[in-house]
ZATI-461851 format. One record per residue (C-alpha): residue in one letter; x, y, z. Coordinates in Angstrom, 2 decimals. Last residue first. Layout:
{"A" {X Y Z}}
...
//
This chain:
{"X" {24.30 -24.09 33.76}}
{"X" {27.80 -22.59 33.58}}
{"X" {27.50 -20.34 30.47}}
{"X" {27.15 -17.01 32.28}}
{"X" {29.98 -17.95 34.67}}
{"X" {30.75 -19.49 38.09}}
{"X" {27.32 -20.82 39.09}}
{"X" {27.65 -21.97 42.78}}
{"X" {25.59 -18.96 43.86}}
{"X" {22.51 -20.70 42.52}}
{"X" {22.59 -23.21 45.38}}
{"X" {22.60 -20.41 47.94}}
{"X" {19.60 -18.75 46.23}}
{"X" {17.67 -22.02 46.42}}
{"X" {18.54 -22.33 50.10}}
{"X" {17.28 -18.80 50.67}}
{"X" {14.01 -19.64 48.93}}
{"X" {13.57 -22.70 51.11}}
{"X" {14.20 -20.59 54.22}}
{"X" {11.56 -18.09 53.04}}
{"X" {9.13 -20.90 52.47}}
{"X" {9.62 -22.25 56.01}}
{"X" {9.26 -18.83 57.55}}
{"X" {5.99 -18.24 55.72}}
{"X" {4.65 -21.63 56.55}}
{"X" {5.39 -21.18 60.21}}
{"X" {3.77 -17.73 60.25}}
{"X" {0.66 -19.06 58.55}}
{"X" {0.09 -21.62 61.34}}
{"X" {-1.32 -24.78 59.86}}
{"X" {-4.91 -25.87 60.15}}
{"X" {-5.60 -29.61 60.35}}
{"X" {-6.66 -31.45 57.25}}
{"X" {-10.28 -32.19 56.56}}
{"X" {-9.94 -31.95 52.79}}
{"X" {-12.75 -29.51 51.98}}
{"X" {-13.77 -27.91 55.30}}
{"X" {-10.22 -27.35 56.47}}
{"X" {-9.82 -28.25 60.16}}
{"X" {-9.04 -25.74 62.86}}
{"X" {-6.76 -22.75 62.84}}
{"X" {-5.41 -20.28 60.32}}
{"X" {-8.67 -19.56 58.53}}
{"X" {-10.19 -19.75 54.98}}
{"X" {-7.78 -17.17 53.59}}
{"X" {-4.80 -19.39 54.29}}
{"X" {-4.24 -20.41 50.67}}
{"X" {-4.35 -16.84 49.43}}
{"X" {-1.76 -15.75 51.94}}
{"X" {0.34 -18.78 51.11}}
{"X" {0.35 -17.84 47.40}}
{"X" {1.10 -14.21 48.10}}
{"X" {4.00 -15.19 50.34}}
{"X" {5.35 -17.56 47.72}}
{"X" {5.07 -14.84 45.04}}
{"X" {6.89 -12.36 47.24}}
{"X" {9.73 -14.84 47.83}}
{"X" {10.07 -15.54 44.09}}
{"X" {10.07 -11.80 43.28}}
{"X" {12.86 -11.28 45.82}}
{"X" {14.89 -14.01 44.14}}
{"X" {14.38 -12.40 40.73}}
{"X" {15.48 -8.98 42.00}}
{"X" {18.55 -10.49 43.59}}
{"X" {19.42 -12.30 40.37}}
{"X" {18.94 -9.32 38.01}}
{"X" {22.33 -9.66 36.35}}
{"X" {21.78 -13.43 35.95}}
{"X" {23.05 -13.28 32.35}}
{"X" {20.23 -14.98 30.48}}
{"X" {17.26 -13.97 32.62}}
{"X" {18.45 -10.45 33.24}}
{"X" {19.44 -9.86 29.61}}
{"X" {16.09 -11.16 28.38}}
{"X" {14.26 -8.87 30.81}}
{"X" {16.24 -5.87 29.65}}
{"X" {15.42 -6.68 26.01}}
{"X" {11.73 -7.05 26.80}}
{"X" {11.69 -3.75 28.64}}
{"X" {13.34 -1.98 25.68}}
{"X" {10.89 -3.53 23.19}}
{"X" {7.96 -2.40 25.34}}
{"X" {9.44 1.11 25.59}}
{"X" {9.78 1.22 21.79}}
{"X" {6.17 0.10 21.41}}
{"X" {5.02 2.78 23.83}}
{"X" {6.89 5.46 21.88}}
{"X" {5.54 4.24 18.51}}
{"X" {1.93 4.04 19.76}}
{"X" {2.18 7.58 21.19}}
{"X" {3.73 8.97 18.02}}
{"X" {1.06 7.43 15.85}}
{"X" {-1.69 8.88 18.03}}
{"X" {-0.04 12.29 18.14}}
{"X" {-0.12 12.60 14.35}}
{"X" {3.13 13.19 12.42}}
{"X" {3.15 9.82 10.65}}
{"X" {-0.07 10.74 8.75}}
{"X" {-3.13 8.45 8.75}}
{"X" {-4.35 5.23 7.20}}
{"X" {-3.67 3.24 10.41}}
{"X" {-1.49 0.65 8.68}}
{"X" {0.38 3.35 6.75}}
{"X" {0.77 5.49 9.88}}
{"X" {2.40 2.57 11.71}}
{"X" {4.73 2.02 8.78}}
{"X" {5.75 5.66 8.64}}
{"X" {6.24 5.76 12.47}}
{"X" {8.64 2.78 12.42}}
{"X" {7.47 -0.76 13.02}}
{"X" {9.43 -3.33 15.03}}
{"X" {7.02 -6.13 13.97}}
{"X" {6.54 -7.33 17.57}}
{"X" {6.67 -3.81 19.00}}
{"X" {4.12 -2.38 16.56}}
{"X" {1.84 -5.40 17.15}}
{"X" {2.08 -5.05 20.91}}
{"X" {1.24 -1.35 20.74}}
{"X" {-1.72 -1.78 18.36}}
{"X" {-3.28 -4.90 19.95}}
{"X" {-5.60 -3.61 22.66}}
{"X" {-6.27 -0.20 21.16}}
{"X" {-7.44 -1.87 17.92}}
{"X" {-6.71 0.10 14.71}}
{"X" {-3.48 -1.84 14.28}}
{"X" {-5.37 -5.16 14.20}}
{"X" {-7.63 -3.97 11.36}}
{"X" {-4.60 -2.80 9.38}}
{"X" {-2.97 -6.15 10.08}}
{"X" {-5.82 -7.88 8.27}}
{"X" {-5.51 -5.56 5.26}}
{"X" {-1.79 -6.29 5.09}}
{"X" {-2.37 -10.04 4.91}}
{"X" {-3.60 -11.02 1.45}}
{"X" {-1.88 -8.90 -1.26}}
{"X" {1.27 -7.64 0.47}}
{"X" {1.68 -10.71 2.68}}
{"X" {1.47 -13.00 -0.35}}
{"X" {4.06 -10.92 -2.23}}
{"X" {6.34 -10.86 0.80}}
{"X" {6.31 -14.61 0.99}}
{"X" {4.98 -16.45 4.03}}
{"X" {6.51 -17.41 7.37}}
{"X" {4.09 -15.28 9.42}}
{"X" {6.86 -13.32 11.16}}
{"X" {8.92 -12.92 8.00}}
{"X" {5.96 -12.22 5.76}}
{"X" {4.75 -9.46 8.06}}
{"X" {8.19 -7.82 8.06}}
{"X" {8.58 -8.13 4.28}}
{"X" {5.08 -6.87 3.63}}
{"X" {5.72 -3.85 5.82}}
{"X" {8.83 -2.95 3.85}}
{"X" {6.89 -3.38 0.61}}
{"X" {4.15 -1.05 1.81}}
{"X" {6.63 1.57 2.98}}
{"X" {8.38 1.45 -0.43}}
{"X" {5.01 1.76 -2.17}}
{"X" {4.21 4.89 -0.16}}
{"X" {7.55 6.48 -1.03}}
{"X" {7.13 5.69 -4.75}}
{"X" {3.55 7.02 -4.92}}
{"X" {4.34 10.37 -6.54}}
{"X" {6.96 8.89 -8.87}}
{"X" {4.61 6.16 -10.02}}
{"X" {1.94 8.72 -10.63}}
{"X" {4.30 10.75 -12.81}}
{"X" {5.24 7.63 -14.77}}
{"X" {1.61 6.76 -15.42}}
{"X" {0.96 10.29 -16.61}}
{"X" {2.93 9.41 -19.74}}
{"X" {4.72 12.43 -21.23}}
{"X" {2.67 14.85 -23.28}}
{"X" {1.86 15.59 -26.91}}
{"X" {0.68 19.01 -28.04}}
{"X" {-0.69 18.34 -31.54}}
{"X" {-0.14 20.88 -34.28}}
{"X" {-2.28 20.81 -37.40}}
{"X" {-3.59 18.16 -39.73}}
{"X" {-5.95 15.31 -38.93}}
{"X" {-6.45 12.33 -41.22}}
{"X" {-9.32 9.88 -40.79}}
{"X" {-9.12 6.10 -41.44}}
{"X" {-6.23 5.23 -39.11}}
{"X" {-5.82 1.46 -38.65}}
{"X" {-2.35 1.41 -40.29}}
{"X" {-0.75 3.92 -37.88}}
{"X" {-1.64 1.87 -34.80}}
{"X" {-0.25 -1.26 -36.39}}
{"X" {2.89 0.45 -37.65}}
{"X" {3.75 1.82 -34.21}}
{"X" {2.35 -0.40 -31.41}}
{"X" {2.00 -3.47 -33.61}}
{"X" {5.48 -3.30 -35.14}}
{"X" {7.16 -2.69 -31.77}}
{"X" {5.36 -5.64 -30.15}}
{"X" {6.34 -7.90 -33.07}}
{"X" {10.01 -6.84 -32.90}}
{"X" {10.04 -7.18 -29.14}}
{"X" {9.41 -10.92 -29.49}}
{"X" {13.18 -11.44 -29.97}}
{"X" {13.49 -10.42 -26.36}}
{"X" {12.68 -13.92 -25.16}}
{"X" {12.82 -13.62 -21.38}}
{"X" {9.89 -16.09 -21.26}}
{"X" {7.64 -14.25 -18.78}}
{"X" {8.77 -10.68 -19.48}}
{"X" {8.88 -11.19 -23.25}}
{"X" {5.47 -12.89 -23.18}}
{"X" {4.02 -9.85 -21.42}}
{"X" {5.51 -7.59 -24.07}}
{"X" {3.86 -9.76 -26.72}}
{"X" {0.48 -9.36 -25.09}}
{"X" {1.08 -5.60 -24.76}}
{"X" {1.41 -5.36 -28.54}}
{"X" {-2.03 -6.93 -28.95}}
{"X" {-3.49 -4.42 -26.50}}
{"X" {-1.80 -1.57 -28.38}}
{"X" {-3.41 -2.79 -31.61}}
{"X" {-6.83 -2.79 -29.91}}
{"X" {-6.10 0.72 -28.57}}
{"X" {-5.60 1.91 -32.15}}
{"X" {-8.84 0.36 -33.32}}
{"X" {-10.75 2.11 -30.53}}
{"X" {-9.12 5.47 -31.33}}
{"X" {-9.76 5.11 -35.07}}
{"X" {-13.44 4.35 -34.39}}
{"X" {-13.76 7.32 -31.98}}
{"X" {-12.23 9.79 -34.48}}
{"X" {-9.97 12.38 -32.88}}
{"X" {-6.75 10.36 -33.13}}
{"X" {-3.46 12.05 -32.16}}
{"X" {-4.59 13.42 -28.80}}
{"X" {-6.55 10.33 -27.77}}
{"X" {-3.48 8.22 -28.74}}
{"X" {-1.10 10.38 -26.68}}
{"X" {-1.00 8.43 -23.39}}
{"X" {-1.10 4.95 -25.00}}
{"X" {1.58 5.96 -27.49}}
{"X" {3.95 7.14 -24.75}}
{"X" {3.24 4.13 -22.53}}
{"X" {3.89 1.75 -25.46}}
{"X" {7.28 3.42 -25.96}}
{"X" {8.49 2.67 -22.45}}
{"X" {8.13 -1.13 -22.67}}
{"X" {9.11 -0.99 -26.37}}
{"X" {12.51 0.45 -25.33}}
{"X" {13.27 4.09 -26.11}}
{"X" {16.24 5.65 -27.92}}
{"X" {14.24 6.72 -30.91}}
{"X" {15.61 6.12 -34.45}}
{"X" {14.05 2.62 -34.72}}
{"X" {10.66 4.11 -33.96}}
{"X" {10.88 6.20 -37.12}}
{"X" {11.36 3.01 -39.14}}
{"X" {8.12 1.63 -37.67}}
{"X" {6.13 4.71 -38.61}}
{"X" {7.65 4.71 -42.13}}
{"X" {6.62 1.08 -42.54}}
{"X" {3.03 1.68 -41.39}}
{"X" {2.18 4.00 -44.25}}
{"X" {1.26 7.68 -44.75}}
{"X" {2.44 8.66 -41.30}}
{"X" {0.19 11.00 -39.23}}
{"X" {-0.40 9.27 -35.88}}
{"X" {2.77 7.19 -35.72}}
{"X" {5.07 9.75 -37.41}}
{"X" {3.71 12.61 -35.29}}
{"X" {4.26 10.54 -32.13}}
{"X" {7.82 9.87 -33.32}}
{"X" {8.49 13.59 -33.41}}
{"X" {7.58 13.75 -29.70}}
{"X" {9.86 10.76 -28.97}}
{"X" {12.81 12.64 -30.38}}
{"X" {14.56 11.37 -33.45}}
{"X" {18.33 10.99 -33.39}}
{"X" {20.00 12.73 -36.27}}
{"X" {22.37 10.69 -38.42}}
{"X" {23.80 13.56 -40.45}}
{"X" {23.31 13.73 -44.21}}
{"X" {26.63 13.29 -46.00}}
{"X" {29.07 16.14 -46.52}}
{"X" {30.87 16.24 -49.89}}
{"X" {29.54 19.45 -51.33}}
{"X" {31.91 20.40 -54.10}}
{"X" {29.41 19.40 -56.82}}
{"X" {27.10 22.16 -55.61}}
{"X" {29.68 24.73 -56.45}}
{"X" {32.23 26.60 -54.35}}
{"X" {34.77 29.20 -55.38}}
{"X" {37.88 30.45 -53.60}}
{"X" {39.32 27.04 -52.82}}
{"X" {42.26 25.62 -50.82}}
{"X" {40.04 24.66 -47.83}}
{"X" {36.48 25.82 -48.63}}
{"X" {34.74 22.45 -48.20}}
{"X" {35.96 22.05 -44.61}}
{"X" {35.13 25.66 -43.77}}
{"X" {31.56 25.30 -45.01}}
{"X" {31.10 22.05 -43.08}}
{"X" {32.44 23.68 -39.86}}
{"X" {30.05 26.61 -40.30}}
{"X" {27.08 24.24 -40.81}}
{"X" {28.12 22.19 -37.77}}
{"X" {28.17 25.35 -35.59}}
{"X" {24.76 26.43 -36.91}}
{"X" {23.05 23.16 -35.93}}
{"X" {19.42 23.46 -37.13}}
{"X" {19.46 20.20 -39.10}}
{"X" {22.90 20.88 -40.65}}
{"X" {21.93 19.20 -43.93}}
{"X" {19.49 21.99 -44.76}}
{"X" {22.06 24.71 -44.13}}
{"X" {24.72 23.04 -46.35}}
{"X" {22.20 22.64 -49.16}}
{"X" {21.06 26.28 -48.87}}
{"X" {24.64 27.56 -48.97}}
{"X" {25.36 25.65 -52.17}}
{"X" {22.04 26.31 -53.92}}
{"X" {23.39 28.75 -56.50}}
{"X" {27.15 28.95 -56.59}}
{"X" {29.45 30.33 -53.92}}
{"X" {32.25 32.85 -54.22}}
{"X" {34.60 32.96 -51.21}}
{"X" {36.19 36.21 -50.04}}
{"X" {36.46 35.17 -46.38}}
{"X" {34.27 38.07 -45.17}}
{"X" {31.68 37.44 -47.88}}
{"X" {31.68 33.70 -47.22}}
{"X" {31.09 34.39 -43.50}}
{"X" {28.15 36.68 -44.21}}
{"X" {26.62 34.10 -46.56}}
{"X" {26.92 31.43 -43.86}}
{"X" {25.06 33.57 -41.27}}
{"X" {22.23 34.37 -43.71}}
{"X" {21.85 30.74 -44.67}}
{"X" {21.73 29.68 -41.00}}
{"X" {18.90 32.15 -40.34}}
{"X" {16.91 30.80 -43.29}}
{"X" {17.55 27.20 -42.23}}
{"X" {15.86 27.60 -38.87}}
{"X" {17.92 27.53 -35.68}}
{"X" {17.05 24.69 -33.29}}
{"X" {15.46 25.76 -29.99}}
{"X" {17.33 27.26 -27.07}}
{"X" {15.30 26.63 -23.92}}
{"X" {15.86 28.80 -20.83}}
{"X" {15.24 27.06 -17.50}}
{"X" {15.34 29.02 -14.20}}
{"X" {17.52 27.33 -11.60}}
{"X" {17.09 25.62 -8.21}}
{"X" {14.33 23.31 -9.45}}
{"X" {16.58 21.88 -12.15}}
{"X" {19.31 21.20 -9.61}}
{"X" {16.86 19.31 -7.39}}
{"X" {15.85 17.19 -10.36}}
{"X" {19.49 16.32 -11.27}}
{"X" {19.99 16.84 -14.96}}
{"X" {18.97 14.27 -17.57}}
{"X" {15.70 16.17 -18.05}}
{"X" {17.43 19.20 -19.57}}
{"X" {19.38 17.29 -22.19}}
{"X" {21.97 19.45 -24.01}}
{"X" {23.11 21.40 -20.95}}
{"X" {24.56 24.80 -20.01}}
{"X" {24.44 26.27 -16.48}}
{"X" {24.61 30.05 -16.04}}
{"X" {25.39 31.71 -12.72}}
{"X" {25.24 35.43 -11.83}}
{"X" {27.14 36.48 -8.67}}
{"X" {25.99 36.77 -5.03}}
{"X" {25.69 33.02 -4.74}}
{"X" {24.39 31.13 -1.69}}
{"X" {21.56 29.16 -3.24}}
{"X" {23.35 28.62 -6.56}}
{"X" {26.60 27.50 -4.91}}
{"X" {24.77 24.97 -2.70}}
{"X" {22.91 23.61 -5.69}}
{"X" {26.24 23.33 -7.55}}
{"X" {27.73 21.40 -4.61}}
{"X" {24.80 18.99 -4.56}}
{"X" {25.20 18.34 -8.30}}
{"X" {28.99 17.84 -8.01}}
{"X" {28.85 15.22 -5.24}}
{"X" {31.06 12.90 -7.27}}
{"X" {32.02 14.48 -10.61}}
{"X" {35.24 12.54 -11.25}}
{"X" {33.79 9.38 -9.63}}
{"X" {31.00 9.11 -12.17}}
{"X" {28.28 11.60 -13.12}}
{"X" {27.65 15.26 -13.84}}
{"X" {26.99 15.13 -17.57}}
{"X" {23.80 17.27 -17.69}}
{"X" {25.81 20.33 -16.58}}
{"X" {27.68 20.26 -19.87}}
{"X" {29.12 23.75 -19.32}}
{"X" {29.17 25.48 -15.93}}
{"X" {29.50 29.24 -16.43}}
{"X" {30.05 31.64 -13.51}}
{"X" {29.68 35.28 -14.55}}
{"X" {31.60 37.80 -12.41}}
{"X" {29.96 41.15 -11.75}}
{"X" {31.39 44.65 -11.65}}
{"X" {31.84 46.59 -8.42}}
{"X" {35.56 46.93 -8.97}}
{"X" {38.23 44.99 -7.08}}
{"X" {40.26 44.20 -10.18}}
{"X" {39.65 40.45 -9.93}}
{"X" {35.91 40.81 -9.27}}
{"X" {34.22 40.40 -5.91}}
{"X" {33.92 37.26 -3.86}}
{"X" {30.94 35.03 -3.02}}
{"X" {30.23 33.28 -6.31}}
{"X" {33.94 32.98 -7.10}}
{"X" {34.57 31.13 -3.86}}
{"X" {31.89 28.59 -4.67}}
{"X" {32.80 28.30 -8.34}}
{"X" {36.44 27.39 -7.77}}
{"X" {36.82 25.82 -4.33}}
{"X" {33.19 24.72 -3.91}}
{"X" {33.20 23.20 -7.40}}
{"X" {36.54 21.45 -6.81}}
{"X" {35.45 20.00 -3.45}}
{"X" {32.09 18.80 -4.74}}
{"X" {33.71 17.02 -7.62}}
{"X" {33.91 18.63 -11.04}}
{"X" {37.19 17.50 -12.62}}
{"X" {37.58 19.59 -15.72}}
{"X" {37.11 18.30 -19.28}}
{"X" {33.32 18.42 -18.82}}
{"X" {33.34 22.20 -18.37}}
{"X" {33.99 24.72 -15.57}}
{"X" {34.05 28.40 -16.49}}
{"X" {34.74 31.65 -14.57}}
{"X" {33.98 34.76 -16.65}}
{"X" {34.56 38.43 -15.83}}
{"X" {31.69 40.74 -16.66}}
{"X" {31.82 43.60 -19.17}}
{"X" {28.01 43.49 -19.71}}
{"X" {28.44 42.93 -23.47}}
{"X" {31.29 40.48 -23.01}}
{"X" {29.46 38.53 -20.29}}
{"X" {26.28 38.34 -22.41}}
{"X" {28.27 37.29 -25.45}}
{"X" {29.92 34.54 -23.43}}
{"X" {26.52 33.13 -22.31}}
{"X" {24.98 33.53 -25.77}}
{"X" {27.90 31.75 -27.42}}
{"X" {27.60 28.84 -24.99}}
{"X" {23.92 28.34 -25.82}}
{"X" {24.09 29.15 -29.56}}
{"X" {22.22 26.32 -31.33}}
{"X" {25.28 24.13 -31.95}}
{"X" {24.33 21.20 -29.76}}
{"X" {20.60 20.70 -29.03}}
{"X" {18.91 22.65 -26.24}}
{"X" {19.42 23.83 -22.68}}
{"X" {20.55 27.09 -21.08}}
{"X" {19.92 26.77 -17.34}}
{"X" {19.77 30.06 -15.46}}
{"X" {20.96 30.96 -11.95}}
{"X" {20.18 33.73 -9.44}}
{"X" {16.47 33.99 -10.28}}
{"X" {15.16 36.31 -7.53}}
{"X" {17.53 39.08 -8.50}}
{"X" {20.67 40.20 -6.58}}
{"X" {21.25 43.93 -6.88}}
{"X" {21.14 46.85 -9.37}}
{"X" {23.53 45.51 -12.01}}
{"X" {22.16 41.98 -11.51}}
{"X" {18.71 43.19 -12.59}}
{"X" {20.27 44.51 -15.82}}
{"X" {21.59 41.03 -16.57}}
{"X" {18.10 39.48 -16.31}}
{"X" {16.60 42.13 -18.64}}
{"X" {19.38 41.59 -21.16}}
{"X" {18.84 37.83 -20.97}}
{"X" {15.10 38.20 -21.53}}
{"X" {15.68 40.27 -24.65}}
{"X" {18.17 37.71 -25.98}}
{"X" {15.69 34.86 -25.33}}
{"X" {12.97 36.62 -27.31}}
{"X" {15.32 37.23 -30.27}}
{"X" {16.58 33.64 -30.39}}
{"X" {17.95 33.90 -33.93}}
{"X" {21.64 34.26 -34.80}}
{"X" {23.47 36.02 -31.92}}
{"X" {25.20 39.18 -33.18}}
{"X" {22.98 41.49 -31.08}}
{"X" {24.02 39.58 -27.97}}
{"X" {27.62 40.66 -28.12}}
{"X" {30.97 39.24 -29.32}}
{"X" {29.36 36.52 -31.48}}
{"X" {31.66 33.59 -32.41}}
{"X" {32.99 34.30 -35.90}}
{"X" {36.58 33.16 -35.29}}
{"X" {35.49 30.37 -32.96}}
{"X" {33.19 28.66 -35.49}}
{"X" {35.62 29.67 -38.23}}
{"X" {38.29 27.44 -36.72}}
{"X" {41.67 29.09 -37.00}}
{"X" {44.06 27.36 -39.39}}
{"X" {46.80 25.17 -37.85}}
{"X" {50.18 26.69 -38.50}}
{"X" {52.40 24.58 -40.76}}
{"X" {55.78 23.78 -39.22}}
//
């Protein structure tokens, strides 16, 4: 049986940080972070290594552990990473000492931390956050896409970005491997492999090994790897749109970006003032965006997604074609502020929509109509001392909704007082309904009937108990007789009601 050859990517994996290709600044920061762990528990207990595949994230983590003589505990995507598993493996490891009982550290590595999803990883993000907060051991998380990780997890760790490795560094690493393997290479071979790797050192090593199988010499004609299909980032697309020589190349660049036209138009709208410095170019670019937005509106109304092609052409090629002035140099593009504002106002919009639904239900109108035409009216009612409690009880408002209508914070005493009184009003109403429907408050109701009759007769006899009434000329009636008569009538009514045998016997 033929033994499978060792992969060069593993064979030449760095054993210490000095062997890591590139990333000098990151290496220095890692050494400083590791030294802090040797003297105690630093402020930053966990790091997130993020960047494209093959740029040295995992190698740097293992090289750090090897150099510092730390034990390693690793969980990757092939392992089940539910909350229970993480707490059992990483959680216990983060609180215990090393295997040999020495004072050394244990490095916890969680690879592919941006792929915590599905039933196999249920609750994993929350468990990792718990481990990070309570750890007494260093933790390193590794991810390709930083912004696909759980936001709370990102905040709990310090990010460390590994950028793509430049071709010169890759060439040096490949030449060292060829020297160790005894392979002669012709002019331009190593450079071609490095350029086609697009900053991925691991892929370059794998390509070199694949071409070297059964050979001791390599020439340019032996290169059989095709250019990799590299996904463009949206930031590179901005450069294509604002600096492309023709509109076709800008449109083709948009095809390589995993963004829908609805999202892409927000990116271009946000960065157009950064890419175009000339006022005329900027105005012409926004005109093309406005035309693209018309097609996006038609897509939403008609559900005809074939119109996306016209919107995409206008927002990329159209914006690129109207440029009359070229600007060189680096542009620092940014994510749409519109998305950030939506995130900040999400809670407030949810409260508004909940209110609109309650108002629409009681007024028998749609939620959209209540949101646009009725909420302002209910805001005026809620600011009235006479109507605020009754309105809160009728709509069954919570403190957040009351605060929204009063334009204040839910924690104020005024909001709390209105909410408490509304809840008491709701409770009293429920108790009253139960008494009326079930007859549980029968004696109380009968007593109230007697009292009301007595009050009525007392009011009627205010003009005198004897003699003739001035208005109708009738003779006076003794108040005591009337009272006894009414009480007897009330007792007879109560006796008749006793014949009811159940709640539903009316």
